[in-house]
C-alpha positions in Angstrom: -23.1 -37.8 57.0 -20.7 -37.3 59.9 -19.6 -39.6 62.7 -22.2 -39.2 65.5 -19.6 -38.6 68.2 -17.8 -35.8 66.4 -19.0 -32.2 66.9 -18.1 -29.3 64.6 -20.0 -26.6 62.9 -21.2 -27.7 59.5 -20.9 -25.3 56.6 -21.8 -25.2 53.0 -18.4 -26.6 52.2 -19.3 -29.8 54.1 -22.2 -30.3 51.6 -19.9 -29.6 48.6 -17.0 -31.8 49.8 -18.7 -34.6 51.6 -17.0 -37.3 53.6 -15.9 -40.4 51.7 -18.4 -43.3 51.5 -18.1 -46.1 54.1 -16.2 -48.5 51.7 -13.3 -46.0 51.4 -12.4 -46.3 55.1 -10.7 -49.7 54.2 -8.6 -48.3 51.3 -5.2 -47.6 52.8 -1.9 -47.4 51.1 -1.6 -51.2 51.2 -5.0 -51.7 49.5 -5.1 -52.7 45.8 -7.5 -49.8 45.2 -5.1 -47.2 46.7 -4.5 -45.4 43.3 -8.2 -45.1 42.8 -8.6 -43.5 46.2 -5.8 -41.0 45.3 -7.9 -39.9 42.3 -10.8 -39.2 44.6 -8.5 -37.4 47.0 -7.3 -35.1 44.2 -10.8 -34.6 43.0 -11.9 -33.3 46.4 -8.9 -31.0 46.7 -9.8 -29.6 43.2 -13.4 -29.1 44.3 -12.2 -27.1 47.4 -9.9 -24.9 45.3 -12.7 -24.3 42.8 -15.0 -23.4 45.7 -12.5 -20.8 46.9 -12.2 -19.3 43.4 -16.0 -19.3 42.9 -16.4 -17.4 46.2 -13.8 -14.8 45.2 -11.2 -16.2 47.5 -7.7 -17.1 46.5 -6.3 -20.5 47.3 -4.1 -20.4 50.4 -2.3 -23.6 49.5 -1.2 -25.9 46.7 -0.9 -29.6 47.2 -0.2 -32.6 45.0 1.0 -36.2 45.5 4.6 -37.0 44.8 4.7 -39.6 42.0 8.0 -41.1 43.2 7.2 -44.9 43.3 9.0 -45.4 46.6 6.5 -43.0 48.3 3.4 -44.8 46.9 1.4 -41.5 47.0 1.9 -41.2 50.7 4.0 -38.0 50.5 2.3 -34.9 49.1 4.1 -31.7 48.3 2.9 -28.1 48.1 3.0 -24.9 50.0 1.0 -22.6 52.2 0.8 -18.9 51.2 -0.8 -15.7 52.3 -3.0 -15.0 49.2 -2.7 -11.2 49.3 1.1 -11.6 50.0 2.4 -14.1 47.5 5.9 -13.5 48.6 5.1 -15.2 51.8 5.1 -18.9 51.0 6.3 -22.0 52.8 6.9 -25.4 51.4 5.0 -28.3 53.0 5.0 -32.0 53.0 1.9 -34.0 54.0 2.6 -37.5 55.1 0.0 -40.3 55.0 0.9 -43.3 57.2 0.2 -46.9 56.3 -2.8 -46.7 58.6 -4.4 -43.8 56.7 -7.4 -43.1 56.6 -7.8 -44.5 60.0 -5.1 -42.1 61.2 -5.1 -38.5 60.0 -2.4 -37.1 57.8 0.5 -35.1 59.3 1.8 -31.9 57.9 5.3 -30.7 58.0 6.4 -27.2 56.9 9.9 -26.0 55.9 12.1 -25.3 58.9 12.4 -21.6 58.1 8.9 -21.1 59.5 10.6 -21.0 62.9 11.9 -17.5 62.0 8.3 -16.3 61.7 6.1 -18.1 64.3 5.8 -20.9 66.8 3.1 -23.5 67.3 5.2 -26.2 65.6 6.7 -29.4 66.9 10.4 -28.7 66.5 11.4 -32.2 67.5 9.1 -33.9 65.0 10.8 -33.5 61.6 10.7 -34.8 58.1 13.8 -34.7 55.9 13.7 -35.0 52.2 16.1 -34.0 49.4 18.4 -32.4 51.9 15.7 -30.1 53.3 14.3 -30.3 56.8 10.6 -29.7 57.7 9.0 -29.4 61.2 5.5 -30.6 62.0 2.7 -28.2 62.2 0.9 -28.2 65.5 -2.4 -29.9 64.9 -3.2 -31.7 68.1 -6.8 -30.5 68.3 -7.8 -33.2 65.8 -6.7 -35.8 68.3 -7.8 -34.0 71.5 -11.3 -33.3 70.2 -11.7 -36.6 68.4 -12.3 -34.7 65.2 -10.8 -37.2 62.8 -12.7 -40.1 61.4 -11.7 -42.5 58.6 -14.3 -41.1 56.3 -12.4 -37.9 56.0 -9.6 -37.2 53.5 -6.7 -34.9 52.9 -9.0 -32.0 51.9 -10.9 -32.3 55.2 -7.6 -32.3 57.0 -6.7 -29.1 55.2 -10.1 -27.4 55.8 -10.5 -28.4 59.4 -7.0 -28.4 60.7 -4.3 -26.8 58.5 -6.4 -23.8 57.7 -7.1 -23.3 61.5 -3.4 -23.4 62.2 -2.4 -21.2 59.2 -5.1 -18.6 59.9 -4.1 -18.4 63.5 -0.4 -17.8 62.5 -0.8 -15.5 59.6 -0.8 -12.1 61.4 2.4 -13.0 63.3 4.0 -14.4 60.2 3.2 -11.2 58.2 4.5 -9.1 61.0 7.8 -11.0 61.3 8.1 -11.2 57.5 7.8 -7.4 57.3 10.4 -6.9 60.0 12.9 -9.2 58.1 12.1 -7.8 54.7 11.0 -4.2 55.0 9.5 -2.7 51.9 11.7 -0.1 50.3 10.5 3.5 50.9 10.3 5.5 47.7 
């Protein structure tokens, strides 16, 4: 069941990966059941990846929580890739605030993306282990009121990150091919 004020097109994936039950909206990183919520978050991500495989689609991302105790499962690491071009891959960090799930996650992509496309917030950065990441443009979640606390990380990926990534792929591929032309035999 979706929030009555939010409008988006439902698909088969919404039936497979449903919103979290009402009681989960209170389980934030400060809640004693936070580690249990993380297990459910991982399960939903796995369901989505399996859905992609079962529909003959390759996963366009990989994502897992960092287990460093200081992050308390609020930093997730992974990458975005163009499935039929595995050499095109960018590391990402997904950050969950202390207010999550009432506030949507934020996604940062390695700064080298600036060599391939725009639509990022260059002044909003995340630094970790000597590497700098810039925030992916995902304002439409806020502008359209498309986030609600029953959604999880996988919903953020399906409804927001995929939209951004799909919109950027052609220019990324084009720029990648300019920078790394294939050798002619």
